[in-house]
N, C-alpha and C positions, 0 to 999 in steps of 0.2 A: 504495500500499500504506498501511496508518496501522495505529498502534501500537495503536489500543483494539480495530480490530475482530481486528488478528493476537491478542489476549490472549483474544480471546473464543473465536476458533478453537482457540487451545492448549487453555485451559480445557476446552472440552467435550469435548476427547478423555480427560478424566478422569471416571469415573463414582461414584467415593467421596468425591472432595475437594469441599466448598463452589466452588463456581464464586466466589464474592466472595471466598475467601483467595488466588486467583491473580492476581497483577498484575505489573506492567512489571517490577518490582523483588525479585520472588518467585525465589528459587534454586532453582529447581525439582527438581534433583534430591536436594533434602533434604525433598521432599516423602515423606511416607509411601505414599502409592500410586505413586511413580514404581518402574517397572518397563522390561523390557526390551517389554516387547508395548505401553505405554505410548509405549515410543522409537518402536515401529515405527509407532504412530499416527500419531505429530507428524510421521515420515517423508511418511507417506503424504497424509496432511493440506496439509503443505507444495507438493508432487507437483500434487495436484487443486485447491485455492483459489489456488496461485500461479504453478504451471507452474516450481517451483524444484527440482531434485536437492539433497540435503543428505543426506551420510551420518551413521552411529551416531558416528564419531568427532568428525566437525566439532561434533555437537550435543554430545558430551563435554566439548570444548573450554568451551563456555558456561557460565556460572554463573546468568545469570536469562533472563528472559523477552525482555530489553529483549538482551540478548546475542545471542540466538537469534535475534530481528526483523531487528537488524542486519546477522548473518550473512546471510541470505535477502534483506535488500534490497540486498548486496553482489552478490548473483550473479545 
């Protein structure tokens, strides 16, 4: 698993946010487009791409995309 690919996969879950805005240090919950639907998309992407299960509460504890990457890597 590599951080660049993870950031790309993460950014692809957003429709209206320019993917160039999303970097590993992005505080994703502060993005205007962040919503419960995006949260569900992120959970599904992680399951599909990485075969890992994460929960909404676990994701909400993460501040940055890197924090989320670290969470997925630790599972």
